[in-house]
C-alpha positions as CSV (number, residue, x, y, z in Angstrom):
1,M,42.9,-40.0,-26.7
2,E,42.8,-36.0,-26.2
3,A,43.4,-34.1,-29.1
4,A,47.4,-33.2,-28.4
5,E,47.6,-37.0,-27.8
6,A,46.6,-37.3,-31.2
7,A,49.1,-34.4,-32.8
8,D,52.1,-35.5,-30.9
9,S,51.0,-39.7,-32.6
10,I,50.9,-37.9,-36.1
11,Q,54.4,-35.9,-35.8
12,E,56.2,-39.2,-34.0
13,L,54.8,-41.4,-37.4
14,A,55.9,-38.9,-40.0
15,E,59.3,-38.6,-38.8
16,E,59.8,-42.7,-38.2
17,E,61.0,-44.6,-41.6
18,H,57.6,-47.4,-42.8
19,P,57.7,-49.5,-46.0
20,T,54.7,-47.8,-47.2
21,D,53.4,-45.3,-49.7
22,G,53.8,-42.1,-48.5
23,T,50.1,-40.8,-50.2
24,F,49.1,-43.4,-47.8
25,R,50.7,-42.2,-45.0
26,R,49.8,-38.9,-45.0
27,D,45.8,-39.7,-45.7
28,A,46.5,-41.5,-42.5
29,A,47.9,-38.4,-40.9
30,V,45.5,-35.9,-42.0
31,L,42.3,-38.6,-41.3
32,I,44.1,-38.4,-38.0
33,G,44.1,-34.6,-37.6
34,I,40.8,-34.5,-38.3
35,L,39.6,-37.2,-36.3
36,A,41.4,-35.3,-33.6
37,M,39.5,-32.3,-34.4
38,L,36.4,-33.5,-34.0
39,L,37.2,-35.4,-30.8
40,A,37.9,-31.5,-29.6
41,I,34.7,-30.4,-30.6
42,T,32.6,-33.3,-29.4
43,S,34.5,-32.9,-26.0
44,L,32.9,-29.2,-26.0
45,G,29.5,-30.8,-26.9
46,G,29.8,-33.3,-24.2
47,E,31.3,-30.3,-20.9
48,H,28.2,-28.0,-22.1
49,A,25.8,-30.5,-22.2
50,A,26.6,-31.8,-19.1
51,K,26.5,-28.5,-17.3
52,E,23.1,-28.3,-18.8
53,T,21.7,-31.3,-17.5
54,V,23.0,-30.9,-14.7
55,N,21.2,-27.1,-14.0
56,A,18.4,-28.1,-15.2
57,N,18.0,-30.7,-12.7
58,I,18.6,-28.6,-9.7
59,Q,16.3,-26.0,-11.0
60,A,14.0,-28.4,-11.5
61,T,13.8,-29.7,-8.3
62,D,14.0,-26.0,-6.4
63,T,11.1,-25.4,-8.2
64,Y,9.1,-28.5,-7.0
65,A,10.0,-27.7,-3.9
66,F,9.3,-24.0,-3.6
67,Y,5.7,-25.6,-5.4
68,Q,5.5,-28.5,-2.0
69,A,6.0,-25.3,0.1
70,K,3.3,-23.3,-1.7
71,N,0.8,-26.2,-1.2
72,G,1.6,-26.9,2.8
73,R,0.6,-23.3,3.1
74,Q,-1.8,-23.1,0.8
75,T,-3.5,-26.3,2.6
76,D,-3.5,-24.4,6.2
77,T,-4.7,-21.6,4.8
78,Q,-7.8,-23.1,3.8
79,L,-8.0,-25.1,7.1
80,A,-8.0,-21.7,8.6
81,A,-10.5,-20.5,6.5
82,D,-12.5,-23.5,7.2
83,N,-12.7,-23.7,11.1
84,L,-14.0,-19.9,10.9
85,A,-16.7,-20.8,9.1
86,V,-17.4,-23.7,11.0
87,L,-17.3,-21.0,14.1
88,L,-19.5,-19.0,12.0
89,L,-22.3,-21.8,11.6
90,T,-22.0,-23.1,15.0
91,Q,-21.9,-19.5,17.2
92,P,-25.2,-17.5,15.4
93,D,-25.3,-15.7,18.6
94,L,-21.9,-13.8,17.9
95,P,-22.1,-10.4,18.1
96,A,-22.9,-8.8,14.6
97,D,-19.5,-7.1,14.8
98,V,-18.1,-9.9,15.6
99,R,-19.3,-12.0,13.0
100,A,-18.4,-9.0,10.3
101,S,-14.5,-9.9,11.7
102,I,-14.7,-13.1,11.9
103,Q,-16.2,-13.2,7.6
104,G,-13.2,-10.7,7.0
105,H,-10.9,-12.9,8.3
106,I,-12.8,-15.8,5.7
107,D,-12.1,-13.6,2.9
108,D,-8.8,-12.5,3.3
109,Y,-8.4,-16.5,3.6
110,N,-9.9,-17.6,0.9
111,A,-8.1,-14.4,-1.1
112,T,-4.5,-15.7,-0.3
113,V,-5.6,-19.6,-0.5
114,S,-6.6,-18.1,-4.6
115,Y,-2.9,-16.5,-4.6
116,Y,-1.5,-19.8,-4.1
117,E,-3.4,-21.4,-6.7
118,S,-2.2,-19.2,-9.3
119,N,-0.1,-15.9,-10.3
120,P,1.0,-14.8,-13.0
121,A,1.9,-11.7,-12.7
122,T,4.8,-13.6,-10.2
123,G,4.5,-16.7,-11.9
124,E,4.8,-18.2,-8.6
125,G,1.6,-19.5,-8.4
126,K,1.5,-23.3,-7.9
127,K,-0.1,-23.2,-11.4
128,E,2.6,-21.4,-12.9
129,L,5.0,-23.3,-10.8
130,L,4.0,-26.8,-12.3
131,V,4.5,-25.5,-15.4
132,T,7.8,-23.5,-15.1
133,A,9.2,-27.0,-13.4
134,A,8.2,-29.2,-16.4
135,G,10.1,-26.7,-18.0
136,Y,13.0,-27.6,-16.6
137,V,12.3,-31.3,-16.8
138,E,12.6,-31.1,-20.4
139,Q,15.2,-29.5,-20.6
140,R,17.3,-31.9,-18.6
141,E,15.8,-34.7,-20.5
142,H,17.0,-32.8,-23.4
143,A,20.1,-32.0,-22.4
144,H,20.8,-35.4,-21.4
145,T,20.3,-37.0,-24.6
146,Q,22.8,-34.9,-26.1
147,E,25.5,-35.6,-23.6
148,Q,24.4,-39.5,-24.2
149,N,24.9,-38.9,-28.2
150,F,28.2,-36.9,-26.8
151,A,29.7,-40.0,-25.3
152,Y,28.8,-42.1,-28.0
153,A,30.5,-40.0,-30.1
154,Q,33.7,-39.7,-28.2
155,A,34.7,-42.9,-28.0
156,L,34.1,-44.1,-31.6
157,F,36.3,-40.9,-32.4
158,Q,38.9,-42.4,-30.1
159,I,38.7,-46.1,-31.5
160,A,39.1,-44.7,-34.9
161,I,42.2,-42.0,-33.8
162,V,43.9,-46.1,-32.5
163,L,43.1,-47.6,-35.5
164,S,43.8,-44.8,-38.3
165,S,47.9,-45.1,-36.1
166,V,48.1,-48.4,-35.9
167,A,47.2,-48.4,-39.6
168,I,50.0,-46.1,-40.5
169,V,52.0,-49.0,-38.2
170,A,50.7,-51.7,-39.9
171,S,50.3,-50.8,-43.4
172,S,46.6,-51.3,-43.2
173,R,44.5,-49.8,-45.9
174,W,41.5,-51.8,-44.2
175,L,42.6,-50.6,-40.5
176,L,42.4,-47.0,-42.1
177,G,39.5,-47.8,-43.4
178,G,38.2,-49.3,-40.1
179,G,38.7,-45.6,-38.3
180,L,37.6,-44.0,-41.1
181,A,33.9,-46.1,-40.8
182,L,34.0,-45.6,-37.4
183,G,34.8,-41.7,-37.5
184,A,32.4,-41.1,-39.7
185,L,29.8,-42.4,-37.6
186,G,31.5,-41.0,-34.5
187,L,30.3,-37.4,-37.1
188,L,27.2,-38.4,-37.8
189,L,26.3,-38.9,-33.5
190,M,28.0,-35.9,-33.2
191,L,26.0,-33.9,-35.2
192,N,22.8,-35.3,-33.9
193,G,24.4,-33.9,-30.3
194,Y,24.0,-30.4,-31.7
195,L,20.6,-31.3,-33.7
196,L,19.2,-34.1,-31.9
197,L,17.5,-35.6,-35.0
198,V,16.9,-39.0,-34.2
199,H,16.4,-40.2,-30.2
200,L,18.4,-43.0,-29.5
201,P,17.5,-45.3,-26.3
202,T,18.1,-43.3,-22.9
203,L,20.6,-45.9,-21.0
């Protein structure tokens, strides 16, 4: 049930004649209005958490893919340096200028290998990419946990609104009390969705 539907329900119930106490009806209508407001707030939090989960997952996947690409280029460069080093060892009769040129290439390759391993200046070395990817994974898990709390809270608010609406029709205080209890539990879950004071089991 959406907030607008809850508001319509309140108005319809208010316009009907029921053999129930006016204070009871007013309290129930106020409760339904509060529950509808909390449901709307929870829905916004859930939508935001869902977007954060998707975005963080995409960023984590892209970062790990970039890491793998760096790792592949680093491996190829290291192999090229090793092959040239073997050439120098197996060809001791090479002219001095040729050996110097080959050694220069080896030094360049080794520098590139180090660049791929770690580059704090750009944050695009393998070491830095792993840290960045881990951060995105943490963001994803945080948002997913929030989304789960919001989903539970929305379900409880919807049930609470239905119970409270039925309570007016049936003139049942215990149904209204049930709606109030479920609404209170939904409120706790909604607050936990924003604050994450308690971590629920992940589904």
